[in-house]
N, CA, C and O atoms as a GROMACS GRO file, in nm:
protein
  456
    1MET      N    1   0.085  -0.118   0.000
    1MET     CA    2   0.000   0.000   0.000
    1MET      C    3   0.090   0.124   0.000
    1MET      O    4   0.150   0.158   0.102
    2HIS      N    5   0.099   0.190  -0.113
    2HIS     CA    6   0.182   0.310  -0.123
    2HIS      C    7   0.108   0.436  -0.079
    2HIS      O    8   0.167   0.544  -0.074
    3GLU      N    9  -0.020   0.423  -0.047
    3GLU     CA   10  -0.097   0.539  -0.003
    3GLU      C   11  -0.042   0.600   0.126
    3GLU      O   12  -0.054   0.721   0.147
    4LEU      N   13   0.018   0.519   0.212
    4LEU     CA   14   0.078   0.573   0.334
    4LEU      C   15   0.197   0.661   0.298
    4LEU      O   16   0.212   0.770   0.355
    5GLY      N   17   0.279   0.617   0.206
    5GLY     CA   18   0.392   0.699   0.160
    5GLY      C   19   0.344   0.827   0.095
    5GLY      O   20   0.404   0.933   0.114
    6VAL      N   21   0.236   0.818   0.018
    6VAL     CA   22   0.177   0.937  -0.046
    6VAL      C   23   0.127   1.034   0.061
    6VAL      O   24   0.148   1.155   0.050
    7THR      N   25   0.063   0.980   0.162
    7THR     CA   26   0.012   1.063   0.272
    7THR      C   27   0.127   1.136   0.341
    7THR      O   28   0.118   1.256   0.367
    8PHE      N   29   0.235   1.064   0.371
    8PHE     CA   30   0.351   1.128   0.435
    8PHE      C   31   0.411   1.235   0.345
    8PHE      O   32   0.451   1.341   0.393
    9HIS      N   33   0.416   1.208   0.216
    9HIS     CA   34   0.471   1.307   0.122
    9HIS      C   35   0.386   1.435   0.122
    9HIS      O   36   0.441   1.545   0.126
   10ILE      N   37   0.255   1.421   0.119
   10ILE     CA   38   0.166   1.537   0.123
   10ILE      C   39   0.186   1.614   0.252
   10ILE      O   40   0.203   1.736   0.250
   11MET      N   41   0.186   1.544   0.363
   11MET     CA   42   0.202   1.610   0.493
   11MET      C   43   0.337   1.678   0.506
   11MET      O   44   0.346   1.789   0.558
   12ASP      N   45   0.443   1.613   0.460
   12ASP     CA   46   0.576   1.675   0.464
   12ASP      C   47   0.577   1.805   0.385
   12ASP      O   48   0.630   1.906   0.430
   13HIS      N   49   0.520   1.800   0.267
   13HIS     CA   50   0.514   1.920   0.182
   13HIS      C   51   0.433   2.031   0.249
   13HIS      O   52   0.475   2.147   0.252
   14LEU      N   53   0.318   1.996   0.304
   14LEU     CA   54   0.233   2.096   0.368
   14LEU      C   55   0.296   2.150   0.496
   14LEU      O   56   0.276   2.267   0.530
   15GLU      N   57   0.370   2.067   0.568
   15GLU     CA   58   0.441   2.116   0.687
   15GLU      C   59   0.544   2.222   0.649
   15GLU      O   60   0.560   2.322   0.719
   16LYS      N   61   0.612   2.200   0.539
   16LYS     CA   62   0.711   2.297   0.491
   16LYS      C   63   0.642   2.429   0.452
   16LYS      O   64   0.688   2.536   0.489
   17VAL      N   65   0.532   2.419   0.380
   17VAL     CA   66   0.456   2.539   0.340
   17VAL      C   67   0.401   2.611   0.463
   17VAL      O   68   0.404   2.733   0.470
   18ALA      N   69   0.350   2.534   0.558
   18ALA     CA   70   0.295   2.593   0.680
   18ALA      C   71   0.403   2.667   0.758
   18ALA      O   72   0.379   2.777   0.808
   19LYS      N   73   0.521   2.608   0.769
   19LYS     CA   74   0.631   2.673   0.841
   19LYS      C   75   0.672   2.803   0.773
   19LYS      O   76   0.693   2.904   0.839
   20GLU      N   77   0.682   2.801   0.640
   20GLU     CA   78   0.719   2.921   0.564
   20GLU      C   79   0.618   3.034   0.580
   20GLU      O   80   0.652   3.151   0.570
   21ASN      N   81   0.492   2.997   0.606
   21ASN     CA   82   0.384   3.095   0.617
   21ASN      C   83   0.333   3.114   0.760
   21ASN      O   84   0.229   3.177   0.781
   22GLU      N   85   0.406   3.058   0.856
   22GLU     CA   86   0.372   3.071   0.998
   22GLU      C   87   0.229   3.024   1.029
   22GLU      O   88   0.156   3.089   1.104
   23VAL      N   89   0.191   2.913   0.971
   23VAL     CA   90   0.060   2.853   0.994
   23VAL      C   91   0.070   2.756   1.111
   23VAL      O   92   0.163   2.675   1.118
   24GLU      N   93  -0.027   2.765   1.203
   24GLU     CA   94  -0.024   2.679   1.321
   24GLU      C   95  -0.110   2.554   1.307
   24GLU      O   96  -0.078   2.449   1.364
   25LYS      N   97  -0.219   2.564   1.231
   25LYS     CA   98  -0.310   2.450   1.214
   25LYS      C   99  -0.360   2.447   1.070
   25LYS      O  100  -0.390   2.550   1.010
   26ILE      N  101  -0.368   2.328   1.017
   26ILE     CA  102  -0.434   2.307   0.888
   26ILE      C  103  -0.569   2.244   0.918
   26ILE      O  104  -0.577   2.142   0.985
   27ARG      N  105  -0.673   2.306   0.868
   27ARG     CA  106  -0.809   2.260   0.895
   27ARG      C  107  -0.864   2.168   0.786
   27ARG      O  108  -0.937   2.074   0.814
   28LYS      N  109  -0.826   2.198   0.661
   28LYS     CA  110  -0.881   2.120   0.550
   28LYS      C  111  -0.780   2.115   0.436
   28LYS      O  112  -0.712   2.213   0.407
   29VAL      N  113  -0.772   1.999   0.374
   29VAL     CA  114  -0.689   1.980   0.256
   29VAL      C  115  -0.778   1.920   0.147
   29VAL      O  116  -0.847   1.820   0.169
   30VAL      N  117  -0.775   1.983   0.030
   30VAL     CA  118  -0.852   1.932  -0.084
   30VAL      C  119  -0.754   1.882  -0.189
   30VAL      O  120  -0.667   1.955  -0.235
   31LEU      N  121  -0.771   1.756  -0.226
   31LEU     CA  122  -0.686   1.695  -0.328
   31LEU      C  123  -0.768   1.667  -0.453
   31LEU      O  124  -0.888   1.639  -0.446
   32GLU      N  125  -0.702   1.675  -0.567
   32GLU     CA  126  -0.761   1.630  -0.693
   32GLU      C  127  -0.695   1.497  -0.726
   32GLU      O  128  -0.573   1.486  -0.734
   33LEU      N  129  -0.778   1.396  -0.744
   33LEU     CA  130  -0.728   1.262  -0.769
   33LEU      C  131  -0.788   1.210  -0.899
   33LEU      O  132  -0.910   1.195  -0.911
   34GLY      N  133  -0.703   1.182  -0.995
   34GLY     CA  134  -0.749   1.130  -1.124
   34GLY      C  135  -0.810   0.992  -1.110
   34GLY      O  136  -0.765   0.910  -1.030
   35GLU      N  137  -0.911   0.969  -1.190
   35GLU     CA  138  -0.986   0.844  -1.187
   35GLU      C  139  -0.899   0.721  -1.215
   35GLU      O  140  -0.928   0.612  -1.166
   36VAL      N  141  -0.793   0.739  -1.292
   36VAL     CA  142  -0.705   0.626  -1.324
   36VAL      C  143  -0.565   0.643  -1.263
   36VAL      O  144  -0.468   0.583  -1.310
   37SER      N  145  -0.557   0.726  -1.159
   37SER     CA  146  -0.429   0.737  -1.088
   37SER      C  147  -0.406   0.606  -1.014
   37SER      O  148  -0.497   0.524  -1.005
   38THR      N  149  -0.289   0.586  -0.964
   38THR     CA  150  -0.259   0.461  -0.894
   38THR      C  151  -0.291   0.467  -0.746
   38THR      O  152  -0.257   0.376  -0.671
   39VAL      N  153  -0.356   0.574  -0.703
   39VAL     CA  154  -0.390   0.593  -0.562
   39VAL      C  155  -0.535   0.550  -0.538
   39VAL      O  156  -0.625   0.593  -0.610
   40ILE      N  157  -0.556   0.468  -0.438
   40ILE     CA  158  -0.690   0.423  -0.402
   40ILE      C  159  -0.743   0.516  -0.294
   40ILE      O  160  -0.687   0.527  -0.185
   41GLU      N  161  -0.853   0.584  -0.327
   41GLU     CA  162  -0.906   0.690  -0.240
   41GLU      C  163  -0.936   0.640  -0.098
   41GLU      O  164  -0.898   0.706  -0.002
   42SER      N  165  -1.002   0.528  -0.084
   42SER     CA  166  -1.038   0.480   0.050
   42SER      C  167  -0.914   0.450   0.134
   42SER      O  168  -0.913   0.477   0.255
   43TYR      N  169  -0.810   0.396   0.072
   43TYR     CA  170  -0.685   0.370   0.144
   43TYR      C  171  -0.620   0.501   0.186
   43TYR      O  172  -0.569   0.515   0.297
   44LEU      N  173  -0.621   0.597   0.094
   44LEU     CA  174  -0.562   0.728   0.123
   44LEU      C  175  -0.633   0.794   0.241
   44LEU      O  176  -0.567   0.849   0.330
   45LEU      N  177  -0.765   0.790   0.242
   45LEU     CA  178  -0.841   0.850   0.352
   45LEU      C  179  -0.810   0.782   0.485
   45LEU      O  180  -0.796   0.849   0.588
   46ASN      N  181  -0.799   0.650   0.484
   46ASN     CA  182  -0.764   0.577   0.607
   46ASN      C  183  -0.624   0.612   0.655
   46ASN      O  184  -0.602   0.631   0.775
   47CYS      N  185  -0.530   0.621   0.563
   47CYS     CA  186  -0.393   0.658   0.599
   47CYS      C  187  -0.389   0.800   0.655
   47CYS      O  188  -0.319   0.826   0.753
   48TRP      N  189  -0.464   0.891   0.593
   48TRP     CA  190  -0.469   1.030   0.639
   48TRP      C  191  -0.521   1.036   0.783
   48TRP      O  192  -0.462   1.103   0.867
   49THR      N  193  -0.630   0.965   0.810
   49THR     CA  194  -0.689   0.966   0.944
   49THR      C  195  -0.588   0.918   1.048
   49THR      O  196  -0.575   0.977   1.155
   50TRP      N  197  -0.516   0.811   1.015
   50TRP     CA  198  -0.416   0.757   1.107
   50TRP      C  199  -0.299   0.854   1.125
   50TRP      O  200  -0.259   0.882   1.238
   51ALA      N  201  -0.244   0.904   1.015
   51ALA     CA  202  -0.125   0.990   1.021
   51ALA      C  203  -0.155   1.127   1.083
   51ALA      O  204  -0.069   1.184   1.151
   52ALA      N  205  -0.274   1.179   1.060
   52ALA     CA  206  -0.310   1.312   1.112
   52ALA      C  207  -0.307   1.315   1.264
   52ALA      O  208  -0.276   1.418   1.324
   53LYS      N  209  -0.339   1.204   1.327
   53LYS     CA  210  -0.338   1.196   1.474
   53LYS      C  211  -0.196   1.205   1.530
   53LYS      O  212  -0.178   1.236   1.648
   54LYS      N  213  -0.097   1.178   1.448
   54LYS     CA  214   0.041   1.175   1.493
   54LYS      C  215   0.118   1.304   1.465
   54LYS      O  216   0.234   1.318   1.503
   55ARG      N  217   0.052   1.398   1.397
   55ARG     CA  218   0.118   1.525   1.364
   55ARG      C  219   0.028   1.640   1.408
   55ARG      O  220  -0.082   1.656   1.355
   56PRO      N  221   0.074   1.720   1.504
   56PRO     CA  222  -0.009   1.828   1.560
   56PRO      C  223  -0.068   1.923   1.456
   56PRO      O  224  -0.181   1.970   1.473
   57LEU      N  225   0.004   1.953   1.351
   57LEU     CA  226  -0.044   2.045   1.249
   57LEU      C  227  -0.172   1.995   1.182
   57LEU      O  228  -0.253   2.075   1.136
   58PHE      N  229  -0.190   1.864   1.179
   58PHE     CA  230  -0.302   1.802   1.106
   58PHE      C  231  -0.406   1.736   1.196
   58PHE      O  232  -0.497   1.670   1.146
   59GLU      N  233  -0.394   1.752   1.327
   59GLU     CA  234  -0.481   1.679   1.421
   59GLU      C  235  -0.629   1.690   1.388
   59GLU      O  236  -0.703   1.592   1.403
   60GLU      N  237  -0.673   1.805   1.345
   60GLU     CA  238  -0.815   1.824   1.315
   60GLU      C  239  -0.840   1.847   1.166
   60GLU      O  240  -0.948   1.892   1.127
   61ALA      N  241  -0.742   1.818   1.085
   61ALA     CA  242  -0.753   1.846   0.941
   61ALA      C  243  -0.841   1.743   0.870
   61ALA      O  244  -0.825   1.622   0.886
   62GLU      N  245  -0.932   1.796   0.793
   62GLU     CA  246  -1.020   1.713   0.711
   62GLU      C  247  -0.956   1.698   0.573
   62GLU      O  248  -0.905   1.795   0.516
   63LEU      N  249  -0.960   1.578   0.520
   63LEU     CA  250  -0.911   1.554   0.384
   63LEU      C  251  -1.030   1.532   0.293
   63LEU      O  252  -1.114   1.446   0.317
   64ILE      N  253  -1.037   1.612   0.187
   64ILE     CA  254  -1.142   1.599   0.088
   64ILE      C  255  -1.076   1.561  -0.045
   64ILE      O  256  -0.978   1.624  -0.086
   65VAL      N  257  -1.129   1.460  -0.109
   65VAL     CA  258  -1.075   1.414  -0.236
   65VAL      C  259  -1.179   1.440  -0.346
   65VAL      O  260  -1.292   1.392  -0.339
   66GLU      N  261  -1.138   1.516  -0.446
   66GLU     CA  262  -1.222   1.542  -0.562
   66GLU      C  263  -1.170   1.455  -0.676
   66GLU      O  264  -1.052   1.462  -0.712
   67THR      N  265  -1.257   1.375  -0.732
   67THR     CA  266  -1.217   1.284  -0.840
   67THR      C  267  -1.226   1.355  -0.975
   67THR      O  268  -1.327   1.415  -1.009
   68LEU      N  269  -1.117   1.345  -1.050
   68LEU     CA  270  -1.114   1.399  -1.186
   68LEU      C  271  -1.140   1.284  -1.282
   68LEU      O  272  -1.070   1.182  -1.277
   69PRO      N  273  -1.239   1.297  -1.370
   69PRO     CA  274  -1.268   1.188  -1.462
   69PRO      C  275  -1.154   1.164  -1.560
   69PRO      O  276  -1.084   1.256  -1.600
   70ALA      N  277  -1.138   1.038  -1.598
   70ALA     CA  278  -1.037   1.003  -1.697
   70ALA      C  279  -1.096   1.026  -1.836
   70ALA      O  280  -1.198   0.967  -1.872
   71ILE      N  281  -1.031   1.111  -1.913
   71ILE     CA  282  -1.076   1.146  -2.048
   71ILE      C  283  -0.965   1.113  -2.147
   71ILE      O  284  -0.849   1.151  -2.127
   72THR      N  285  -1.001   1.043  -2.252
   72THR     CA  286  -0.906   1.006  -2.357
   72THR      C  287  -0.938   1.083  -2.485
   72THR      O  288  -1.054   1.109  -2.516
   73TYR      N  289  -0.833   1.118  -2.558
   73TYR     CA  290  -0.845   1.191  -2.684
   73TYR      C  291  -0.805   1.100  -2.800
   73TYR      O  292  -0.705   1.028  -2.792
   74CYS      N  293  -0.884   1.103  -2.906
   74CYS     CA  294  -0.855   1.024  -3.026
   74CYS      C  295  -0.790   1.114  -3.130
   74CYS      O  296  -0.846   1.217  -3.169
   75GLU      N  297  -0.672   1.076  -3.176
   75GLU     CA  298  -0.600   1.153  -3.276
   75GLU      C  299  -0.661   1.140  -3.416
   75GLU      O  300  -0.641   1.226  -3.501
   76GLU      N  301  -0.735   1.033  -3.440
   76GLU     CA  302  -0.796   1.011  -3.572
   76GLU      C  303  -0.919   1.099  -3.593
   76GLU      O  304  -0.925   1.174  -3.690
   77CYS      N  305  -1.016   1.090  -3.502
   77CYS     CA  306  -1.141   1.166  -3.520
   77CYS      C  307  -1.145   1.294  -3.437
   77CYS      O  308  -1.240   1.372  -3.447
   78GLU      N  309  -1.043   1.314  -3.354
   78GLU     CA  310  -1.028   1.433  -3.271
   78GLU      C  311  -1.142   1.453  -3.170
   78GLU      O  312  -1.178   1.565  -3.136
   79LYS      N  313  -1.196   1.341  -3.122
   79LYS     CA  314  -1.302   1.346  -3.020
   79LYS      C  315  -1.247   1.293  -2.888
   79LYS      O  316  -1.145   1.224  -2.884
   80THR      N  317  -1.316   1.327  -2.780
   80THR     CA  318  -1.280   1.276  -2.648
   80THR      C  319  -1.388   1.180  -2.600
   80THR      O  320  -1.502   1.182  -2.647
   81TYR      N  321  -1.349   1.096  -2.505
   81TYR     CA  322  -1.444   1.000  -2.450
   81TYR      C  323  -1.396   0.954  -2.312
   81TYR      O  324  -1.283   0.979  -2.272
   82SER      N  325  -1.485   0.885  -2.241
   82SER     CA  326  -1.456   0.833  -2.108
   82SER      C  327  -1.360   0.714  -2.116
   82SER      O  328  -1.390   0.613  -2.179
   83THR      N  329  -1.245   0.729  -2.054
   83THR     CA  330  -1.145   0.622  -2.054
   83THR      C  331  -1.196   0.499  -1.980
   83THR      O  332  -1.176   0.386  -2.026
   84ILE      N  333  -1.261   0.520  -1.868
   84ILE     CA  334  -1.310   0.409  -1.787
   84ILE      C  335  -1.412   0.327  -1.866
   84ILE      O  336  -1.410   0.204  -1.861
   85GLU      N  337  -1.498   0.394  -1.937
   85GLU     CA  338  -1.604   0.326  -2.010
   85GLU      C  339  -1.554   0.254  -2.135
   85GLU      O  340  -1.600   0.144  -2.166
   86TYR      N  341  -1.459   0.314  -2.208
   86TYR     CA  342  -1.421   0.261  -2.338
   86TYR      C  343  -1.275   0.216  -2.350
   86TYR      O  344  -1.240   0.149  -2.448
   87GLY      N  345  -1.190   0.250  -2.256
   87GLY     CA  346  -1.051   0.207  -2.263
   87GLY      C  347  -0.973   0.280  -2.371
   87GLY      O  348  -0.995   0.398  -2.396
   88LYS      N  349  -0.882   0.209  -2.434
   88LYS     CA  350  -0.791   0.270  -2.531
   88LYS      C  351  -0.851   0.286  -2.670
   88LYS      O  352  -0.809   0.374  -2.746
   89ILE      N  353  -0.948   0.204  -2.706
   89ILE     CA  354  -1.005   0.208  -2.841
   89ILE      C  355  -1.120   0.309  -2.846
   89ILE      O  356  -1.214   0.303  -2.768
   90CYS      N  357  -1.110   0.402  -2.941
   90CYS     CA  358  -1.208   0.509  -2.956
   90CYS      C  359  -1.346   0.453  -2.992
   90CYS      O  360  -1.359   0.378  -3.089
   91PRO      N  361  -1.448   0.489  -2.914
   91PRO     CA  362  -1.583   0.440  -2.944
   91PRO      C  363  -1.645   0.509  -3.066
   91PRO      O  364  -1.745   0.462  -3.120
   92HIS      N  365  -1.587   0.620  -3.107
   92HIS     CA  366  -1.642   0.696  -3.220
   92HIS      C  367  -1.594   0.642  -3.354
   92HIS      O  368  -1.673   0.634  -3.449
   93CYS      N  369  -1.466   0.604  -3.364
   93CYS     CA  370  -1.412   0.561  -3.494
   93CYS      C  371  -1.336   0.429  -3.489
   93CYS      O  372  -1.298   0.376  -3.594
   94GLY      N  373  -1.314   0.374  -3.369
   94GLY     CA  374  -1.245   0.246  -3.356
   94GLY      C  375  -1.093   0.254  -3.358
   94GLY      O  376  -1.026   0.151  -3.358
   95SER      N  377  -1.039   0.373  -3.360
   95SER     CA  378  -0.894   0.391  -3.366
   95SER      C  379  -0.828   0.358  -3.233
   95SER      O  380  -0.887   0.373  -3.126
   96GLU      N  381  -0.703   0.312  -3.242
   96GLU     CA  382  -0.622   0.290  -3.123
   96GLU      C  383  -0.521   0.403  -3.105
   96GLU      O  384  -0.438   0.398  -3.013
   97HIS      N  385  -0.527   0.504  -3.189
   97HIS     CA  386  -0.437   0.620  -3.180
   97HIS      C  387  -0.497   0.721  -3.083
   97HIS      O  388  -0.549   0.825  -3.122
   98THR      N  389  -0.488   0.686  -2.957
   98THR     CA  390  -0.550   0.767  -2.851
   98THR      C  391  -0.450   0.792  -2.740
   98THR      O  392  -0.349   0.723  -2.729
   99TYR      N  393  -0.478   0.893  -2.659
   99TYR     CA  394  -0.396   0.916  -2.541
   99TYR      C  395  -0.480   0.981  -2.431
   99TYR      O  396  -0.580   1.047  -2.458
  100LEU      N  397  -0.435   0.960  -2.309
  100LEU     CA  398  -0.505   1.011  -2.192
  100LEU      C  399  -0.485   1.161  -2.180
  100LEU      O  400  -0.372   1.209  -2.174
  101LEU      N  401  -0.594   1.235  -2.177
  101LEU     CA  402  -0.588   1.380  -2.158
  101LEU      C  403  -0.583   1.416  -2.010
  101LEU      O  404  -0.504   1.500  -1.968
  102GLN      N  405  -0.668   1.353  -1.934
  102GLN     CA  406  -0.672   1.378  -1.789
  102GLN      C  407  -0.722   1.253  -1.720
  102GLN      O  408  -0.787   1.167  -1.780
  103GLY      N  409  -0.688   1.246  -1.591
  103GLY     CA  410  -0.735   1.133  -1.512
  103GLY      C  411  -0.627   1.063  -1.433
  103GLY      O  412  -0.657   0.975  -1.351
  104SER      N  413  -0.501   1.100  -1.456
  104SER     CA  414  -0.392   1.039  -1.378
  104SER      C  415  -0.333   1.137  -1.277
  104SER      O  416  -0.233   1.108  -1.213
  105GLU      N  417  -0.397   1.254  -1.264
  105GLU     CA  418  -0.343   1.359  -1.176
  105GLU      C  419  -0.352   1.323  -1.028
  105GLU      O  420  -0.433   1.241  -0.985
  106PHE      N  421  -0.265   1.389  -0.955
  106PHE     CA  422  -0.271   1.386  -0.809
  106PHE      C  423  -0.218   1.522  -0.763
  106PHE      O  424  -0.097   1.543  -0.758
  107ASN      N  425  -0.309   1.612  -0.730
  107ASN     CA  426  -0.272   1.750  -0.698
  107ASN      C  427  -0.328   1.795  -0.563
  107ASN      O  428  -0.437   1.753  -0.523
  108ILE      N  429  -0.253   1.879  -0.495
  108ILE     CA  430  -0.308   1.950  -0.380
  108ILE      C  431  -0.378   2.072  -0.438
  108ILE      O  432  -0.313   2.162  -0.492
  109LYS      N  433  -0.509   2.075  -0.427
  109LYS     CA  434  -0.587   2.184  -0.487
  109LYS      C  435  -0.594   2.305  -0.396
  109LYS      O  436  -0.574   2.418  -0.439
  110GLU      N  437  -0.623   2.280  -0.268
  110GLU     CA  438  -0.633   2.392  -0.174
  110GLU      C  439  -0.615   2.343  -0.031
  110GLU      O  440  -0.633   2.225   0.000
  111ILE      N  441  -0.580   2.437   0.055
  111ILE     CA  442  -0.575   2.408   0.198
  111ILE      C  443  -0.643   2.522   0.272
  111ILE      O  444  -0.640   2.638   0.230
  112GLU      N  445  -0.704   2.487   0.383
  112GLU     CA  446  -0.766   2.586   0.471
  112GLU      C  447  -0.687   2.584   0.600
  112GLU      O  448  -0.667   2.478   0.660
  113VAL      N  449  -0.644   2.701   0.643
  113VAL     CA  450  -0.556   2.708   0.760
  113VAL      C  451  -0.614   2.797   0.869
  113VAL      O  452  -0.712   2.870   0.848
  114GLU      N  453  -0.552   2.789   0.984
  114GLU     CA  454  -0.591   2.872   1.098
  114GLU      C  455  -0.478   2.968   1.129
  114GLU      O  456  -0.489   3.048   1.222
   0.00000   0.00000   0.00000
């Protein structure tokens, strides 16, 4: 389960930002998580809950995960479609000349501080 390592990485980064900005408490963290990223949301939330109890800056911090849909682009017909629903083959023209436009992201979108 690499979600624990991901959680520590997020917290380490936010601790550095908090120190630079003299923040004492983080109340909320909003993440953008792509639908086909390698991070499992439920595992991440469980890891966050456990790790937040061990770091004073995050003791009361809520983690919110916003899912970004996976969208694929077809180079042949120049249309987009749902990656989860159709995979690599374009449902519009049957081409395999496609690539992922979005859906593998993992971003810190916003934080709410005290």
